[in-house]
C-alpha positions, 0 to 999 in steps of 0.5 A: 058814679061811673068815673069811680068805675073808671078808677076801679077798673083802671087798677083791675088791669094794672094789678099783676101787670104794672103793680102787684095784684093785692094792692090793686085789688084793694083800691079796685074794691074801695072805688067799686063801692063807691060808685055803688053807694052813689048808684047801687042799681049801676051795672058797671059799679056791680061788675067793677065790684065782681072783678075786685071780688075775683082778684080777692079770690072770692069766687062766691060773691064775685059771681053774685056781682056778675049775675047782678050786673047782667040782670040790670043790663042784659047788653052789657058786653064787657059783664059777659067778657070779664065773666067769661075770664072768671069762668074760664079760671074756674075750669068752666071752660064752656061756659066761659066760651058761650060768654065770650061769644055773647060779648062778641054778638053784642060788640062785634069789632071788639078785637080783645073779645075775639082774641079772649075766645082764642084764649078759652080755646086755648086752655081747653086744649082746642089748639087748632081752634084757638089758632084759627081764632088768633089769625081770625082776630089778627085780620082785625087787629094785626097789633094785638099783642094778646093774639100774638101772644096766645099764638105763640102759647098754641104753637108752643104745644103744638111742637113749634117753639121756634115759631112761639119763640117769634111770637113771644118776642114779638109780644115782649116788643109791644108790651111794657113790663115783664108779663108776657116774658116768662113764657119767651123763657120757659120757651127758650128753656124747652128748646134747649137754649138754657144760657137765653132763659137764664138770661131772661131771667137775670133781666127780670131779676133786674127789672125787678129792682126798678119796677113790678114784676109778675112773679109767675114770669119767675115761676114760668122760666123756672119750670122750663128750666124743670126747677119745679121747686124754685117754681113752686116756691115763685107761684106760693109768692104769687098765691100770697100776692093775689097775683091775678094770674092765679087765675089760671093755675087750674087751666093754663097747660104750663103747669101741667108738669106740676099739677100733680105735685102735692104742694101745686095742689095745695096752692089751688086749695087756697086759692079756692080752685081745687 
């Protein structure tokens, strides 16, 4: 049963990064259900199913499965961690921070958990706290891509665009795929370097002919360029494709410029986040 959980979780991490989320979620759910058929009391199987349900924007049933996983094993650190991401996307950031801290208590040397805490602080607009947490994470794991990416995000909203670009470039080098490149293009655009932003857009368009590219990467760059309708077109496609990045539409500061647009509100409503 654990092997099926492993397969489900692999698809969970691949979705929205190296393959379309909708396709990944279908496989994720299939393997999670196989695990549960073999062992209905396996906490990891309930956790895998929770992730799959959340990936399909079935928030209510996902929460039931998260709770069940923790009920079956109150010391399963990853259950608290993924639950935190789920709660964070719903805008329940205080709860997300508490769950992530519980995961860290159970697994203190896990640099991903520590970087994730910075992510929730960032979404809560607590940029200085997030930066402190990122720097603590980098002491533990200097190569943490998530930490460098988050440091870039925080610096961006604190007005240090050059510092943000440096961190995003570092993320771009360390990560295969295009997930992190959208914010680099966004940063170039808002710094006034439109040619470099447009160059990244062209690079992503070429890359998309050869491999999967997250639709939100395109949306982010168009937002930076002030092209709101094009950005909203891409975000609508993100919803249709069940992109995992849709989890963060409600809380990510990058969407503040379109947050009150009727089209954006309609997307949030369809996802179930409003």
